[in-house]
N, C-alpha and C positions, 0 to 999 in steps of 0.2 A: 458752441465749439471756436475757439480760440482763434484770438484776433492777431494773435502775429505769438514768430515760432522762437523760442525758449532757445536765445546761443549757449553752442556749446565753444570749452576748451581744451584743452591738452594738453601736458607735459614731455611729450615726446625726446624734445631738446633734453630734458633735465636739470633747466634753470633752473637758479633760487627761488623765484617769484615770478607769477607774469600779470602784466599790469591790461588789467581791462577798460572796458567801458558799459557795461551791464552792473547791476546789482544785487537781480534774481538772473541765473546761470544752472548751464550741467556742467559737469566735469565728467569727465568719460577716462582719463589717469594717461593712456596711451593711445597712438592710433588702432583700430581692431587689426590684426587680430587678438589684441596684446592690450585692450582697455579691461576698466573694471564697471561693476554695475554704476552707470551711466545716472551721479548724484544731484540732484538738486539742492541749489545753495542760494541761500537767499543773507546777503549780507545788515538787511536793515539800514541802519545810520551807520556802522559801522564802517569805514572802510579796507579793510578788510576780512577774508574770511579761506579757515584752512580746510581743504577735501579728506576727511574723515576715513578715504582709502588709501589715497596716495601723498595726500605729507602734502600734496601742492599751496604755497602760500599763492593767495588771487589777490591783487589790491584796485582797487579803482581809481582810474585819472578818466578825472571828468572832463579832460582834452580830446578823449578818443568813444567816436559813437561804439553806439550798442551792442555790435557787434565787431569789433577792432580788437585787437588783443599785440600787445609790445613784449614779445615778439611776434609781430604777424600771422608764424608758421603754426602756433599755437587756437588758431582760430582753427574750427572744425565744422568744413562743410559735410553737413549729413549726404548718406548718397540718392541720388536720383533714382 
């Protein structure tokens, strides 16, 4: 069993890039029901990753916690 939940991000606002604190994350594209398949992305040692489905550019920002984004509305909270 996983010891943490992988953060999920989206780009419903349509911004040019999303700054995130995580290096391993899921992109959902847009908020459901307009989301794409939830794809796991791992930046590794890089500071950027592009989602292969929606082409959102994610940039790592070490000043953010792993479950934070800029703009903040791009953090997707899983429904409970």
